[in-house]
C-alpha positions in Angstrom: -139.5 220.1 -46.4 -140.2 223.5 -48.0 -140.5 224.8 -51.5 -142.9 226.4 -54.0 -145.2 225.4 -56.7 -144.7 227.9 -59.6 -147.6 228.1 -62.0 -150.2 226.3 -59.8 -152.3 228.3 -57.4 -154.5 225.8 -55.5 -156.0 227.0 -52.2 -154.4 230.4 -51.8 -151.1 230.2 -53.7 -149.1 228.1 -51.3 -150.9 224.9 -52.1 -152.2 224.3 -48.6 -155.7 222.9 -48.3 -157.9 224.4 -45.5 -160.3 223.0 -43.0 -162.5 224.4 -40.3 -160.3 225.5 -37.5 -161.1 224.0 -34.0 -160.0 226.3 -31.2 -157.0 225.1 -29.2 -157.5 224.3 -25.6 -156.8 227.2 -23.2 -154.2 227.2 -20.5 -152.4 224.0 -21.2 -149.4 224.0 -18.9 -146.0 223.5 -20.5 -142.8 223.0 -18.5 -139.8 225.0 -19.6 -137.8 223.6 -22.6 -137.9 223.0 -26.3 -140.8 221.4 -28.1 -140.1 220.1 -31.6 -143.5 220.3 -33.3 -144.5 218.7 -36.6 -146.9 220.7 -38.7 -148.9 219.8 -41.8 -147.3 219.3 -45.2 -150.1 221.0 -46.9 -153.6 220.0 -45.7 -154.1 222.0 -42.5 -156.2 219.2 -41.0 -153.1 217.1 -40.7 -152.1 218.5 -37.3 -152.5 216.7 -34.0 -154.5 217.9 -31.0 -151.3 217.9 -28.9 -149.5 220.0 -31.5 -152.2 222.6 -31.4 -152.1 222.6 -27.6 -148.4 223.1 -27.5 -148.4 225.8 -30.1 -151.2 227.7 -28.3 -149.5 227.4 -24.9 -145.8 227.9 -25.8 -144.2 231.2 -24.7 -142.4 231.6 -28.0 -142.8 229.8 -31.4 -139.5 229.6 -33.3 -140.4 229.3 -37.0 -138.3 228.6 -40.0 -140.2 231.4 -41.8 -142.5 233.4 -39.7 -144.4 234.7 -42.7 -145.0 231.2 -44.0 -146.1 229.9 -40.6 -148.4 232.8 -40.0 -151.1 231.3 -42.1 -151.2 228.1 -40.0 -151.1 230.0 -36.8 -153.8 232.4 -37.9 -156.0 229.6 -39.1 -156.0 228.0 -35.7 -156.2 231.3 -33.8 -152.8 230.9 -32.2 -151.3 234.2 -31.1 -148.0 233.3 -29.4 -144.9 235.4 -30.0 -143.0 234.2 -33.0 -139.3 234.5 -33.9 -137.4 233.2 -36.9 -135.1 230.2 -36.5 -133.5 229.0 -39.8 -130.2 227.7 -41.1 -128.7 231.3 -41.2 -129.9 232.2 -37.6 -127.1 234.0 -35.8 -125.4 232.6 -32.7 -126.9 235.6 -30.8 -130.4 234.5 -31.7 -129.7 230.9 -30.6 -128.3 232.3 -27.3 -131.5 234.4 -26.9 -133.7 231.4 -27.3 -131.6 229.4 -24.8 -131.7 232.2 -22.3 -135.5 232.3 -22.6 -135.7 228.6 -21.8 -133.3 229.0 -18.9 -135.5 231.7 -17.5 -138.5 229.3 -17.5 -140.1 229.8 -21.0 -141.3 227.1 -23.3 -140.4 227.3 -26.9 -142.0 225.5 -29.8 -139.8 224.9 -32.8 -141.6 224.5 -36.2 -140.4 224.3 -39.8 -142.3 225.4 -42.9 -143.9 222.0 -43.2 -143.6 218.5 -41.7 -141.2 217.5 -39.0 -138.4 220.0 -38.1 -134.8 218.9 -38.7 -135.7 216.4 -41.4 -133.8 218.3 -44.1 -134.9 221.4 -42.3 -133.1 223.8 -39.8 -133.1 223.4 -36.1 -130.2 221.0 -35.4 -128.0 223.8 -33.8 -130.7 224.8 -31.3 -131.6 221.2 -30.4 -127.9 220.4 -29.9 -127.4 223.5 -27.8 -130.3 222.5 -25.5 -128.8 219.1 -24.9 -125.4 220.6 -24.0 -127.1 222.9 -21.4 -129.3 220.1 -20.1 -132.5 221.8 -21.2 -135.4 219.4 -21.9 -136.2 218.7 -25.6 -139.6 217.1 -26.3 -140.8 215.7 -29.7 -144.4 216.4 -30.7 -144.7 214.0 -33.7 -146.8 214.3 -36.8 -146.5 214.7 -40.5 -143.2 213.9 -42.3 -142.9 214.0 -46.1 -140.3 211.2 -46.2 -142.4 208.8 -44.2 -145.6 209.8 -45.9 -144.0 209.1 -49.3 -142.5 205.8 -48.2 -146.0 204.6 -47.0 -147.5 205.0 -50.4 -144.5 204.1 -52.6 -145.2 200.4 -52.9 -141.5 199.7 -52.4 -139.8 197.7 -49.6 -140.0 199.7 -46.4 -138.4 197.3 -43.8 -135.0 198.9 -44.6 -134.7 202.4 -46.1 -132.2 205.2 -46.3 -133.1 208.9 -46.1 -130.8 211.0 -48.2 -132.6 214.4 -48.2 -131.6 216.8 -50.9 -128.9 215.6 -53.4 -126.2 218.2 -54.3 -127.4 220.9 -56.7 -124.5 220.8 -59.0 -124.8 218.1 -61.7 -121.3 216.7 -61.2 -121.6 216.5 -57.5 -125.1 215.0 -57.8 -123.9 212.2 -60.1 -121.0 211.5 -57.8 -123.4 211.2 -54.8 -125.7 208.9 -56.8 -122.8 206.7 -57.9 -121.9 206.2 -54.3 -125.4 204.9 -53.7 -125.8 202.8 -56.9 -125.1 199.5 -55.1 -127.3 200.4 -52.1 -129.8 197.6 -51.4 -132.1 199.6 -49.1 -134.9 201.7 -50.5 -133.7 205.3 -50.8 -135.7 208.5 -50.2 -134.7 211.9 -51.7 -136.2 215.3 -51.6 -135.9 217.5 -54.7 -136.8 221.0 -55.8 -139.0 221.7 -58.8 -136.3 223.4 -60.8 -133.9 220.4 -60.4 -136.3 217.4 -60.4 -136.1 216.7 -64.1 -132.3 216.7 -64.1 -132.3 214.6 -61.0 -134.5 211.9 -62.5 -132.4 211.9 -65.7 -129.3 211.3 -63.5 -131.1 208.5 -61.7 -131.7 206.9 -65.1 -128.1 207.3 -66.1 -126.5 206.1 -62.9 -129.0 203.5 -61.5 -130.3 202.3 -64.9 -133.6 203.0 -66.6 -135.2 199.8 -65.2 -134.8 200.8 -61.5 -138.2 201.0 -59.8 -139.1 204.3 -58.2 -142.1 206.3 -57.0 -142.5 210.1 -57.5 -144.6 211.8 -54.8 -145.5 215.3 -55.7 -147.4 217.9 -53.6 -148.3 215.4 -50.9 -151.6 216.2 -49.1 -152.2 219.3 -51.4 -154.7 219.8 -54.2 -152.4 218.5 -57.0 -151.1 215.5 -55.0 -149.6 212.9 -57.4 -148.1 209.5 -56.6 -146.7 207.6 -59.6 -144.8 204.3 -59.4 -142.9 203.0 -62.4 -139.4 202.5 -63.8 -137.0 205.4 -63.7 -137.0 205.6 -67.5 -140.8 205.7 -67.6 -140.9 208.4 -64.9 -138.5 210.5 -66.9 -140.5 210.2 -70.1 -143.8 211.0 -68.2 -142.3 214.1 -66.6 -140.8 215.3 -69.9 -144.2 214.9 -71.6 -146.1 217.0 -68.9 -144.4 220.0 -67.5 -147.0 220.2 -64.7 -145.4 217.1 -63.3 -142.2 219.1 -62.7 -143.9 221.6 -60.4 -144.3 221.6 -56.7 -142.5 219.8 -53.9 -141.1 216.3 -54.5 -140.2 213.2 -52.7 -138.5 210.5 -54.8 -138.5 207.0 -53.4 -136.1 204.7 -55.2 -135.8 200.9 -54.9 -132.5 199.6 -53.8 -130.4 197.3 -56.0 -131.6 193.7 -56.0 -129.1 191.7 -53.9 -128.7 189.3 -56.9 -127.3 192.2 -58.9 -124.6 193.2 -56.5 -122.1 190.3 -57.1 -119.3 189.7 -59.5 -120.7 186.5 -61.0 -119.5 187.0 -64.5 -117.3 184.9 -66.7 -113.6 185.8 -67.4 -114.6 186.5 -71.0 -117.2 189.1 -70.0 -114.9 190.6 -67.5 -112.2 191.0 -70.1 -114.6 192.6 -72.5 -115.8 195.0 -69.9 -112.3 195.9 -69.0 -111.5 196.8 -72.6 -114.7 198.8 -73.0 -114.2 200.8 -69.7 -110.8 201.8 -71.1 -112.3 203.5 -74.1 -115.7 204.9 -73.1 -117.7 206.1 -70.1 -118.7 203.5 -67.5 -122.4 203.7 -68.2 -121.9 203.3 -71.9 -119.4 200.4 -71.4 -122.0 198.6 -69.2 -124.7 199.1 -71.8 -122.6 197.7 -74.6 -121.4 194.7 -72.5 -125.0 194.0 -71.4 -126.2 194.0 -75.0 -123.4 191.6 -76.1 -123.5 189.3 -73.0 -127.2 189.3 -72.2 -126.4 190.2 -68.5 -128.1 193.0 -66.6 -126.7 196.4 -67.2 -126.9 197.4 -63.5 -124.8 194.4 -62.5 -122.2 195.2 -65.1 -122.3 198.9 -64.2 -121.4 198.2 -60.6 -118.5 195.9 -61.6 -117.3 198.6 -64.1 -117.4 201.2 -61.3 -115.3 199.1 -59.1 -112.8 198.6 -61.9 -112.4 202.4 -62.1 -112.4 202.9 -58.3 -115.9 204.4 -58.4 -115.2 207.1 -61.0 -115.6 207.3 -64.7 
C-alpha cells in the first residue's frame, strides 16, 4: 500500500523509521525466476533476513517506484539493477523482464511498501510467468491489511479484504451497500484525501453503531490505532485534522448474524414499506427504528431488499 502523509515529516519526509543497516550476505545463489518480496511498511527494521538476501542477490529488482525504493536499497547497501514495474508498465517492459528470466536471470519484484499485489501492481508479470512456466517464489513479510487485522480487536477467523473503495462518492456508496449485510470482518485501504468522506459513508450505509478500527501510519512515527463505533471515529477524525493524514487501513466489523434476518412484524414491515416509498432508505430505516424500537441496521437491510439494493 502506498501513499503520502501531507503535513507531517517524521524521519525524512516519507514517514519511514530507520535502523542500523546490517550488511546483506554475499553471493547467495538464486535460481532463475521471479521472487515476490515483501518490504517494510515504514519501519526499515521490518524486513526479513531472507528478503535482504534475495534483494542483494537478484539480477534485477523490479520496483513499483524506483525512486521510492532507492531509500530502502541504499539503507541496506543493495546495489542491484532496478527497473520500474507498475500498473502502467508497458507490454514491452513485461516482455523484457520475462526474457531476462528466460535467459537465466533472477528478478525480485517489490512494491512501495508491504507485500506486492495486495492492492499494488505486479499481477500482470506474475500471471505471465505462470503462463510461460517460469518459477514464482513468495518471500513473505509485512502486509498492511494483516498488520491492521492483528491489532483491530475484531473477529479475525473470517475476514474479507476489499482494498481501495471507488473514489467517486456514488460508486463508493454503491460498493458499501453491496457489503452492508456482510458478516465477515472487512478490510479497506484508503487515501488521506478521501478517508473522511469514506468514514462518513460507512456511518451512513453501515450505521453509526458499527464497530471499526482505524489504523493510520502503521509502523511509522505517527502510528495510530483506534477502535470505536463508526460514528465515534467520524467525530474524532473531524475534530483533529491530523487524524486525516497518512496511510490508512480501515477494519470494519461485519454485521451481527442476528441482524441479518427479516424477523419483523407485518405492522413494522408495512410501515417500512410506506416510508421507503417517500424518503431515502437510510432515513426510512432510522424513522422505523425510532418508532418500532428495532435496530436500524436490521431495518436498513430489509429496506434495501425492498428496493432491490438501491435507494
